[in-house]
Structure formats: structure tokens, C-alpha cells
PDB file of N, CA, C and O in Angstrom:
ATOM      1  N   MET A   1     -17.573  62.875 -20.675  1.00  0.00           N
ATOM      2  CA  MET A   1     -18.406  61.718 -20.955  1.00  0.00           C
ATOM      3  C   MET A   1     -17.560  60.518 -21.353  1.00  0.00           C
ATOM      4  O   MET A   1     -17.841  59.383 -20.968  1.00  0.00           O
ATOM      5  N   LYS A   2     -16.525  60.790 -22.129  1.00  0.00           N
ATOM      6  CA  LYS A   2     -15.658  59.704 -22.594  1.00  0.00           C
ATOM      7  C   LYS A   2     -14.907  59.061 -21.418  1.00  0.00           C
ATOM      8  O   LYS A   2     -14.689  57.850 -21.394  1.00  0.00           O
ATOM      9  N   LYS A   3     -14.519  59.892 -20.451  1.00  0.00           N
ATOM     10  CA  LYS A   3     -13.808  59.369 -19.279  1.00  0.00           C
ATOM     11  C   LYS A   3     -14.714  58.467 -18.439  1.00  0.00           C
ATOM     12  O   LYS A   3     -14.279  57.430 -17.940  1.00  0.00           O
ATOM     13  N   TYR A   4     -15.971  58.870 -18.288  1.00  0.00           N
ATOM     14  CA  TYR A   4     -16.905  58.071 -17.499  1.00  0.00           C
ATOM     15  C   TYR A   4     -17.202  56.729 -18.165  1.00  0.00           C
ATOM     16  O   TYR A   4     -17.303  55.698 -17.501  1.00  0.00           O
ATOM     17  N   THR A   5     -17.339  56.766 -19.470  1.00  0.00           N
ATOM     18  CA  THR A   5     -17.594  55.529 -20.207  1.00  0.00           C
ATOM     19  C   THR A   5     -16.418  54.578 -20.080  1.00  0.00           C
ATOM     20  O   THR A   5     -16.597  53.376 -19.883  1.00  0.00           O
ATOM     21  N   LEU A   6     -15.220  55.119 -20.192  1.00  0.00           N
ATOM     22  CA  LEU A   6     -14.019  54.298 -20.060  1.00  0.00           C
ATOM     23  C   LEU A   6     -13.895  53.735 -18.650  1.00  0.00           C
ATOM     24  O   LEU A   6     -13.525  52.574 -18.479  1.00  0.00           O
ATOM     25  N   ALA A   7     -14.200  54.540 -17.646  1.00  0.00           N
ATOM     26  CA  ALA A   7     -14.120  54.080 -16.260  1.00  0.00           C
ATOM     27  C   ALA A   7     -15.132  52.968 -15.990  1.00  0.00           C
ATOM     28  O   ALA A   7     -14.804  51.982 -15.329  1.00  0.00           O
ATOM     29  N   ILE A   8     -16.343  53.116 -16.489  1.00  0.00           N
ATOM     30  CA  ILE A   8     -17.367  52.081 -16.299  1.00  0.00           C
ATOM     31  C   ILE A   8     -16.975  50.805 -17.023  1.00  0.00           C
ATOM     32  O   ILE A   8     -17.149  49.706 -16.496  1.00  0.00           O
ATOM     33  N   LEU A   9     -16.452  50.949 -18.220  1.00  0.00           N
ATOM     34  CA  LEU A   9     -16.016  49.785 -18.987  1.00  0.00           C
ATOM     35  C   LEU A   9     -14.898  49.033 -18.266  1.00  0.00           C
ATOM     36  O   LEU A   9     -14.917  47.804 -18.207  1.00  0.00           O
ATOM     37  N   LEU A  10     -13.933  49.757 -17.723  1.00  0.00           N
ATOM     38  CA  LEU A  10     -12.840  49.111 -16.993  1.00  0.00           C
ATOM     39  C   LEU A  10     -13.337  48.433 -15.716  1.00  0.00           C
ATOM     40  O   LEU A  10     -12.852  47.358 -15.363  1.00  0.00           O
ATOM     41  N   LEU A  11     -14.283  49.039 -15.030  1.00  0.00           N
ATOM     42  CA  LEU A  11     -14.841  48.412 -13.832  1.00  0.00           C
ATOM     43  C   LEU A  11     -15.589  47.127 -14.172  1.00  0.00           C
ATOM     44  O   LEU A  11     -15.489  46.139 -13.444  1.00  0.00           O
ATOM     45  N   LEU A  12     -16.335  47.136 -15.268  1.00  0.00           N
ATOM     46  CA  LEU A  12     -17.048  45.926 -15.681  1.00  0.00           C
ATOM     47  C   LEU A  12     -16.079  44.820 -16.068  1.00  0.00           C
ATOM     48  O   LEU A  12     -16.299  43.652 -15.748  1.00  0.00           O
ATOM     49  N   MET A  13     -15.010  45.189 -16.754  1.00  0.00           N
ATOM     50  CA  MET A  13     -14.011  44.181 -17.132  1.00  0.00           C
ATOM     51  C   MET A  13     -13.361  43.584 -15.892  1.00  0.00           C
ATOM     52  O   MET A  13     -13.067  42.389 -15.856  1.00  0.00           O
ATOM     53  N   ASN A  14     -13.138  44.406 -14.881  1.00  0.00           N
ATOM     54  CA  ASN A  14     -12.547  43.933 -13.645  1.00  0.00           C
ATOM     55  C   ASN A  14     -13.474  42.930 -12.955  1.00  0.00           C
ATOM     56  O   ASN A  14     -13.006  41.922 -12.426  1.00  0.00           O
ATOM     57  N   CYS A  15     -14.768  43.193 -12.956  1.00  0.00           N
ATOM     58  CA  CYS A  15     -15.738  42.268 -12.355  1.00  0.00           C
ATOM     59  C   CYS A  15     -15.763  40.944 -13.093  1.00  0.00           C
ATOM     60  O   CYS A  15     -15.853  39.885 -12.472  1.00  0.00           O
ATOM     61  N   PHE A  16     -15.684  40.997 -14.429  1.00  0.00           N
ATOM     62  CA  PHE A  16     -15.687  39.766 -15.212  1.00  0.00           C
ATOM     63  C   PHE A  16     -14.448  38.932 -14.925  1.00  0.00           C
ATOM     64  O   PHE A  16     -14.520  37.704 -14.894  1.00  0.00           O
ATOM     65  N   LEU A  17     -13.324  39.582 -14.716  1.00  0.00           N
ATOM     66  CA  LEU A  17     -12.098  38.841 -14.423  1.00  0.00           C
ATOM     67  C   LEU A  17     -12.180  38.150 -13.068  1.00  0.00           C
ATOM     68  O   LEU A  17     -11.715  37.019 -12.922  1.00  0.00           O
ATOM     69  N   PHE A  18     -12.762  38.810 -12.083  1.00  0.00           N
ATOM     70  CA  PHE A  18     -12.925  38.173 -10.782  1.00  0.00           C
ATOM     71  C   PHE A  18     -13.876  36.991 -10.873  1.00  0.00           C
ATOM     72  O   PHE A  18     -13.657  35.969 -10.222  1.00  0.00           O
ATOM     73  N   ALA A  19     -14.915  37.114 -11.662  1.00  0.00           N
ATOM     74  CA  ALA A  19     -15.870  36.021 -11.824  1.00  0.00           C
ATOM     75  C   ALA A  19     -15.202  34.818 -12.473  1.00  0.00           C
ATOM     76  O   ALA A  19     -15.495  33.681 -12.102  1.00  0.00           O
ATOM     77  N   GLN A  20     -14.319  35.040 -13.424  1.00  0.00           N
ATOM     78  CA  GLN A  20     -13.636  33.930 -14.075  1.00  0.00           C
ATOM     79  C   GLN A  20     -12.702  33.218 -13.107  1.00  0.00           C
ATOM     80  O   GLN A  20     -12.593  31.993 -13.157  1.00  0.00           O
ATOM     81  N   GLN A  21     -12.037  33.939 -12.241  1.00  0.00           N
ATOM     82  CA  GLN A  21     -11.119  33.310 -11.304  1.00  0.00           C
ATOM     83  C   GLN A  21     -11.861  32.410 -10.325  1.00  0.00           C
ATOM     84  O   GLN A  21     -11.391  31.311 -10.033  1.00  0.00           O
ATOM     85  N   THR A  22     -12.985  32.837  -9.820  1.00  0.00           N
ATOM     86  CA  THR A  22     -13.700  32.014  -8.850  1.00  0.00           C
ATOM     87  C   THR A  22     -14.258  30.756  -9.498  1.00  0.00           C
ATOM     88  O   THR A  22     -14.304  29.706  -8.858  1.00  0.00           O
ATOM     89  N   VAL A  23     -14.679  30.840 -10.740  1.00  0.00           N
ATOM     90  CA  VAL A  23     -15.229  29.672 -11.423  1.00  0.00           C
ATOM     91  C   VAL A  23     -14.135  28.646 -11.676  1.00  0.00           C
ATOM     92  O   VAL A  23     -14.359  27.454 -11.468  1.00  0.00           O
ATOM     93  N   THR A  24     -12.957  29.077 -12.119  1.00  0.00           N
ATOM     94  CA  THR A  24     -11.896  28.126 -12.432  1.00  0.00           C
ATOM     95  C   THR A  24     -11.330  27.486 -11.170  1.00  0.00           C
ATOM     96  O   THR A  24     -10.962  26.311 -11.194  1.00  0.00           O
ATOM     97  N   GLU A  25     -11.253  28.223 -10.076  1.00  0.00           N
ATOM     98  CA  GLU A  25     -10.709  27.640  -8.852  1.00  0.00           C
ATOM     99  C   GLU A  25     -11.662  26.598  -8.265  1.00  0.00           C
ATOM    100  O   GLU A  25     -11.230  25.513  -7.877  1.00  0.00           O
ATOM    101  N   ASP A  26     -12.945  26.919  -8.201  1.00  0.00           N
ATOM    102  CA  ASP A  26     -13.915  25.999  -7.622  1.00  0.00           C
ATOM    103  C   ASP A  26     -14.280  24.886  -8.596  1.00  0.00           C
ATOM    104  O   ASP A  26     -14.575  23.770  -8.166  1.00  0.00           O
ATOM    105  N   GLY A  27     -14.268  25.161  -9.882  1.00  0.00           N
ATOM    106  CA  GLY A  27     -14.697  24.198 -10.878  1.00  0.00           C
ATOM    107  C   GLY A  27     -13.725  23.053 -11.080  1.00  0.00           C
ATOM    108  O   GLY A  27     -14.108  22.014 -11.618  1.00  0.00           O
ATOM    109  N   ALA A  28     -12.478  23.216 -10.664  1.00  0.00           N
ATOM    110  CA  ALA A  28     -11.479  22.176 -10.899  1.00  0.00           C
ATOM    111  C   ALA A  28     -11.704  20.952 -10.015  1.00  0.00           C
ATOM    112  O   ALA A  28     -11.336  19.842 -10.400  1.00  0.00           O
ATOM    113  N   ALA A  29     -12.293  21.134  -8.852  1.00  0.00           N
ATOM    114  CA  ALA A  29     -12.441  20.016  -7.919  1.00  0.00           C
ATOM    115  C   ALA A  29     -13.885  19.533  -7.807  1.00  0.00           C
ATOM    116  O   ALA A  29     -14.237  18.869  -6.831  1.00  0.00           O
ATOM    117  N   THR A  30     -14.710  19.849  -8.772  1.00  0.00           N
ATOM    118  CA  THR A  30     -16.099  19.414  -8.707  1.00  0.00           C
ATOM    119  C   THR A  30     -16.341  18.298  -9.700  1.00  0.00           C
ATOM    120  O   THR A  30     -15.497  17.995 -10.544  1.00  0.00           O
ATOM    121  N   GLY A  31     -17.503  17.699  -9.583  1.00  0.00           N
ATOM    122  CA  GLY A  31     -17.882  16.667 -10.545  1.00  0.00           C
ATOM    123  C   GLY A  31     -17.262  15.329 -10.231  1.00  0.00           C
ATOM    124  O   GLY A  31     -17.112  14.958  -9.067  1.00  0.00           O
ATOM    125  N   MET A  32     -16.901  14.602 -11.279  1.00  0.00           N
ATOM    126  CA  MET A  32     -16.410  13.231 -11.121  1.00  0.00           C
ATOM    127  C   MET A  32     -15.073  13.168 -10.389  1.00  0.00           C
ATOM    128  O   MET A  32     -14.808  12.212  -9.661  1.00  0.00           O
ATOM    129  N   ARG A  33     -14.234  14.174 -10.577  1.00  0.00           N
ATOM    130  CA  ARG A  33     -12.920  14.140  -9.940  1.00  0.00           C
ATOM    131  C   ARG A  33     -13.025  14.219  -8.420  1.00  0.00           C
ATOM    132  O   ARG A  33     -12.296  13.524  -7.712  1.00  0.00           O
ATOM    133  N   SER A  34     -13.911  15.048  -7.922  1.00  0.00           N
ATOM    134  CA  SER A  34     -14.032  15.191  -6.471  1.00  0.00           C
ATOM    135  C   SER A  34     -14.648  13.954  -5.834  1.00  0.00           C
ATOM    136  O   SER A  34     -14.377  13.660  -4.669  1.00  0.00           O
ATOM    137  N   GLU A  35     -15.466  13.232  -6.574  1.00  0.00           N
ATOM    138  CA  GLU A  35     -16.112  12.041  -6.027  1.00  0.00           C
ATOM    139  C   GLU A  35     -15.285  10.782  -6.235  1.00  0.00           C
ATOM    140  O   GLU A  35     -15.649   9.723  -5.723  1.00  0.00           O
ATOM    141  N   GLY A  36     -14.190  10.865  -6.966  1.00  0.00           N
ATOM    142  CA  GLY A  36     -13.351   9.703  -7.208  1.00  0.00           C
ATOM    143  C   GLY A  36     -13.829   8.833  -8.352  1.00  0.00           C
ATOM    144  O   GLY A  36     -13.266   7.763  -8.584  1.00  0.00           O
ATOM    145  N   LYS A  37     -14.847   9.259  -9.068  1.00  0.00           N
ATOM    146  CA  LYS A  37     -15.387   8.455 -10.162  1.00  0.00           C
ATOM    147  C   LYS A  37     -14.570   8.588 -11.438  1.00  0.00           C
ATOM    148  O   LYS A  37     -14.744   7.803 -12.370  1.00  0.00           O
ATOM    149  N   ILE A  38     -13.688   9.566 -11.487  1.00  0.00           N
ATOM    150  CA  ILE A  38     -12.872   9.748 -12.687  1.00  0.00           C
ATOM    151  C   ILE A  38     -11.973   8.538 -12.899  1.00  0.00           C
ATOM    152  O   ILE A  38     -11.643   8.203 -14.036  1.00  0.00           O
ATOM    153  N   TYR A  39     -11.576   7.884 -11.819  1.00  0.00           N
ATOM    154  CA  TYR A  39     -10.735   6.696 -11.942  1.00  0.00           C
ATOM    155  C   TYR A  39     -11.503   5.544 -12.575  1.00  0.00           C
ATOM    156  O   TYR A  39     -10.924   4.727 -13.291  1.00  0.00           O
ATOM    157  N   VAL A  40     -12.791   5.477 -12.316  1.00  0.00           N
ATOM    158  CA  VAL A  40     -13.628   4.456 -12.948  1.00  0.00           C
ATOM    159  C   VAL A  40     -13.711   4.714 -14.444  1.00  0.00           C
ATOM    160  O   VAL A  40     -13.622   3.783 -15.244  1.00  0.00           O
ATOM    161  N   VAL A  41     -13.881   5.969 -14.821  1.00  0.00           N
ATOM    162  CA  VAL A  41     -13.950   6.324 -16.239  1.00  0.00           C
ATOM    163  C   VAL A  41     -12.634   5.997 -16.931  1.00  0.00           C
ATOM    164  O   VAL A  41     -12.630   5.438 -18.028  1.00  0.00           O
ATOM    165  N   VAL A  42     -11.525   6.339 -16.300  1.00  0.00           N
ATOM    166  CA  VAL A  42     -10.211   6.048 -16.882  1.00  0.00           C
ATOM    167  C   VAL A  42     -10.013   4.543 -17.013  1.00  0.00           C
ATOM    168  O   VAL A  42      -9.494   4.078 -18.028  1.00  0.00           O
ATOM    169  N   ALA A  43     -10.413   3.782 -16.013  1.00  0.00           N
ATOM    170  CA  ALA A  43     -10.260   2.325 -16.072  1.00  0.00           C
ATOM    171  C   ALA A  43     -11.092   1.728 -17.200  1.00  0.00           C
ATOM    172  O   ALA A  43     -10.629   0.819 -17.890  1.00  0.00           O
ATOM    173  N   VAL A  44     -12.299   2.218 -17.396  1.00  0.00           N
ATOM    174  CA  VAL A  44     -13.150   1.710 -18.475  1.00  0.00           C
ATOM    175  C   VAL A  44     -12.552   2.044 -19.835  1.00  0.00           C
ATOM    176  O   VAL A  44     -12.540   1.197 -20.728  1.00  0.00           O
ATOM    177  N   VAL A  45     -12.061   3.254 -20.002  1.00  0.00           N
ATOM    178  CA  VAL A  45     -11.458   3.656 -21.281  1.00  0.00           C
ATOM    179  C   VAL A  45     -10.216   2.833 -21.570  1.00  0.00           C
ATOM    180  O   VAL A  45     -10.021   2.392 -22.703  1.00  0.00           O
ATOM    181  N   VAL A  46      -9.371   2.617 -20.568  1.00  0.00           N
ATOM    182  CA  VAL A  46      -8.157   1.816 -20.762  1.00  0.00           C
ATOM    183  C   VAL A  46      -8.518   0.377 -21.105  1.00  0.00           C
ATOM    184  O   VAL A  46      -7.876  -0.232 -21.960  1.00  0.00           O
ATOM    185  N   THR A  47      -9.531  -0.170 -20.452  1.00  0.00           N
ATOM    186  CA  THR A  47      -9.966  -1.537 -20.745  1.00  0.00           C
ATOM    187  C   THR A  47     -10.476  -1.665 -22.176  1.00  0.00           C
ATOM    188  O   THR A  47     -10.151  -2.629 -22.869  1.00  0.00           O
ATOM    189  N   ILE A  48     -11.265  -0.708 -22.614  1.00  0.00           N
ATOM    190  CA  ILE A  48     -11.782  -0.746 -23.986  1.00  0.00           C
ATOM    191  C   ILE A  48     -10.648  -0.629 -24.995  1.00  0.00           C
ATOM    192  O   ILE A  48     -10.625  -1.367 -25.980  1.00  0.00           O
ATOM    193  N   LEU A  49      -9.711   0.280 -24.769  1.00  0.00           N
ATOM    194  CA  LEU A  49      -8.582   0.432 -25.691  1.00  0.00           C
ATOM    195  C   LEU A  49      -7.705  -0.812 -25.720  1.00  0.00           C
ATOM    196  O   LEU A  49      -7.243  -1.221 -26.785  1.00  0.00           O
ATOM    197  N   ALA A  50      -7.472  -1.417 -24.558  1.00  0.00           N
ATOM    198  CA  ALA A  50      -6.673  -2.643 -24.519  1.00  0.00           C
ATOM    199  C   ALA A  50      -7.377  -3.763 -25.274  1.00  0.00           C
ATOM    200  O   ALA A  50      -6.729  -4.529 -25.986  1.00  0.00           O
ATOM    201  N   GLY A  51      -8.691  -3.866 -25.129  1.00  0.00           N
ATOM    202  CA  GLY A  51      -9.451  -4.874 -25.866  1.00  0.00           C
ATOM    203  C   GLY A  51      -9.388  -4.657 -27.366  1.00  0.00           C
ATOM    204  O   GLY A  51      -9.248  -5.616 -28.125  1.00  0.00           O
ATOM    205  N   LEU A  52      -9.488  -3.414 -27.800  1.00  0.00           N
ATOM    206  CA  LEU A  52      -9.389  -3.119 -29.230  1.00  0.00           C
ATOM    207  C   LEU A  52      -8.011  -3.446 -29.786  1.00  0.00           C
ATOM    208  O   LEU A  52      -7.895  -3.994 -30.882  1.00  0.00           O
ATOM    209  N   ILE A  53      -6.975  -3.115 -29.044  1.00  0.00           N
ATOM    210  CA  ILE A  53      -5.610  -3.417 -29.500  1.00  0.00           C
ATOM    211  C   ILE A  53      -5.402  -4.920 -29.573  1.00  0.00           C
ATOM    212  O   ILE A  53      -4.829  -5.416 -30.542  1.00  0.00           O
ATOM    213  N   LEU A  54      -5.857  -5.651 -28.567  1.00  0.00           N
ATOM    214  CA  LEU A  54      -5.738  -7.107 -28.576  1.00  0.00           C
ATOM    215  C   LEU A  54      -6.497  -7.709 -29.758  1.00  0.00           C
ATOM    216  O   LEU A  54      -5.995  -8.618 -30.419  1.00  0.00           O
ATOM    217  N   PHE A  55      -7.692  -7.211 -30.022  1.00  0.00           N
ATOM    218  CA  PHE A  55      -8.485  -7.693 -31.150  1.00  0.00           C
ATOM    219  C   PHE A  55      -7.760  -7.449 -32.474  1.00  0.00           C
ATOM    220  O   PHE A  55      -7.722  -8.334 -33.329  1.00  0.00           O
ATOM    221  N   LEU A  56      -7.193  -6.269 -32.647  1.00  0.00           N
ATOM    222  CA  LEU A  56      -6.494  -5.958 -33.895  1.00  0.00           C
ATOM    223  C   LEU A  56      -5.241  -6.799 -34.079  1.00  0.00           C
ATOM    224  O   LEU A  56      -4.935  -7.210 -35.198  1.00  0.00           O
ATOM    225  N   VAL A  57      -4.513  -7.061 -33.007  1.00  0.00           N
ATOM    226  CA  VAL A  57      -3.309  -7.895 -33.103  1.00  0.00           C
ATOM    227  C   VAL A  57      -3.693  -9.316 -33.489  1.00  0.00           C
ATOM    228  O   VAL A  57      -3.066  -9.909 -34.367  1.00  0.00           O
ATOM    229  N   ARG A  58      -4.709  -9.864 -32.848  1.00  0.00           N
ATOM    230  CA  ARG A  58      -5.140 -11.233 -33.178  1.00  0.00           C
ATOM    231  C   ARG A  58      -5.680 -11.316 -34.602  1.00  0.00           C
ATOM    232  O   ARG A  58      -5.427 -12.297 -35.301  1.00  0.00           O
ATOM    233  N   LEU A  59      -6.411 -10.315 -35.034  1.00  0.00           N
ATOM    234  CA  LEU A  59      -6.941 -10.290 -36.393  1.00  0.00           C
ATOM    235  C   LEU A  59      -5.811 -10.215 -37.416  1.00  0.00           C
ATOM    236  O   LEU A  59      -5.872 -10.868 -38.458  1.00  0.00           O
ATOM    237  N   ASP A  60      -4.792  -9.431 -37.127  1.00  0.00           N
ATOM    238  CA  ASP A  60      -3.646  -9.328 -38.029  1.00  0.00           C
ATOM    239  C   ASP A  60      -2.916 -10.660 -38.137  1.00  0.00           C
ATOM    240  O   ASP A  60      -2.486 -11.046 -39.223  1.00  0.00           O
ATOM    241  N   ARG A  61      -2.775 -11.359 -37.025  1.00  0.00           N
ATOM    242  CA  ARG A  61      -2.116 -12.673 -37.063  1.00  0.00           C
ATOM    243  C   ARG A  61      -2.922 -13.672 -37.892  1.00  0.00           C
ATOM    244  O   ARG A  61      -2.354 -14.434 -38.675  1.00  0.00           O
ATOM    245  N   LYS A  62      -4.240 -13.668 -37.721  1.00  0.00           N
ATOM    246  CA  LYS A  62      -5.082 -14.583 -38.497  1.00  0.00           C
ATOM    247  C   LYS A  62      -5.006 -14.269 -39.987  1.00  0.00           C
ATOM    248  O   LYS A  62      -4.924 -15.179 -40.812  1.00  0.00           O
ATOM    249  N   ILE A  63      -5.031 -13.007 -40.328  1.00  0.00           N
ATOM    250  CA  ILE A  63      -4.942 -12.625 -41.741  1.00  0.00           C
ATOM    251  C   ILE A  63      -3.585 -13.006 -42.313  1.00  0.00           C
ATOM    252  O   ILE A  63      -3.497 -13.454 -43.457  1.00  0.00           O
ATOM    253  N   SER A  64      -2.533 -12.835 -41.534  1.00  0.00           N
ATOM    254  CA  SER A  64      -1.191 -13.218 -42.002  1.00  0.00           C
ATOM    255  C   SER A  64      -1.118 -14.719 -42.257  1.00  0.00           C
ATOM    256  O   SER A  64      -0.534 -15.148 -43.253  1.00  0.00           O
ATOM    257  N   ARG A  65      -1.703 -15.521 -41.371  1.00  0.00           N
ATOM    258  CA  ARG A  65      -1.711 -16.977 -41.573  1.00  0.00           C
ATOM    259  C   ARG A  65      -2.487 -17.364 -42.827  1.00  0.00           C
ATOM    260  O   ARG A  65      -2.050 -18.230 -43.585  1.00  0.00           O
ATOM    261  N   LEU A  66      -3.634 -16.727 -43.049  1.00  0.00           N
ATOM    262  CA  LEU A  66      -4.423 -17.021 -44.239  1.00  0.00           C
ATOM    263  C   LEU A  66      -3.678 -16.626 -45.518  1.00  0.00           C
ATOM    264  O   LEU A  66      -3.758 -17.331 -46.524  1.00  0.00           O
ATOM    265  N   GLU A  67      -2.970 -15.523 -45.481  1.00  0.00           N
ATOM    266  CA  GLU A  67      -2.199 -15.104 -46.649  1.00  0.00           C
ATOM    267  C   GLU A  67      -1.059 -16.075 -46.933  1.00  0.00           C
ATOM    268  O   GLU A  67      -0.757 -16.353 -48.094  1.00  0.00           O
ATOM    269  N   GLN A  68      -0.425 -16.594 -45.884  1.00  0.00           N
ATOM    270  CA  GLN A  68       0.674 -17.545 -46.079  1.00  0.00           C
ATOM    271  C   GLN A  68       0.158 -18.864 -46.631  1.00  0.00           C
ATOM    272  O   GLN A  68       0.817 -19.473 -47.473  1.00  0.00           O
ATOM    273  N   LYS A  69      -0.997 -19.317 -46.180  1.00  0.00           N
ATOM    274  CA  LYS A  69      -1.569 -20.568 -46.677  1.00  0.00           C
ATOM    275  C   LYS A  69      -1.987 -20.442 -48.137  1.00  0.00           C
ATOM    276  O   LYS A  69      -1.821 -21.381 -48.916  1.00  0.00           O
ATOM    277  N   LYS A  70      -2.515 -19.313 -48.501  1.00  0.00           N
ATOM    278  CA  LYS A  70      -2.997 -19.113 -49.862  1.00  0.00           C
ATOM    279  C   LYS A  70      -1.834 -18.945 -50.842  1.00  0.00           C
ATOM    280  O   LYS A  70      -1.872 -19.490 -51.944  1.00  0.00           O
ATOM    281  N   GLY A  71      -0.826 -18.212 -50.458  1.00  0.00           N
ATOM    282  CA  GLY A  71       0.247 -17.895 -51.403  1.00  0.00           C
ATOM    283  C   GLY A  71       1.456 -18.647 -51.100  1.00  0.00           C
ATOM    284  O   GLY A  71       2.463 -18.505 -51.794  1.00  0.00           O
TER     285      GLY A  71
END
């Protein structure tokens, strides 16, 4: 009985491993990447980050000028 249980368990584990391989191979090229929309997402994120960095640099310069005028 113990041998049969072990054999069934190993067969089930083998099936699960095959299922994982097919999902990862097919899943990598689906969605936004396959349609080319991932580049739009990357461009939007880069634009937002560049805007935030520019805003912080300009704000720091203004604060530095105000501190110099006051002190």
C-alpha cells in the first residue's frame, strides 16, 4: 500500500511540474508585451519620474534662494 501511495504521489508531482512549464513558457509572451503596449507603459513611467525629478530640483533651487535672501 505504501508503494502505491508513493507512486501515485510521484506521478501527481510530475504532472504538476509539466503544468508549470507550459504556463511559464506561454505566459512570458502574452499580455502587454506581446502587443507592444509595454513600451507605452515604460514611456509613461519614465515621463512621470523625469517630471518629479525636475520638480524636486527646481523646488530645491527656489528654497535655496529663499534661504540665502533670509539669512
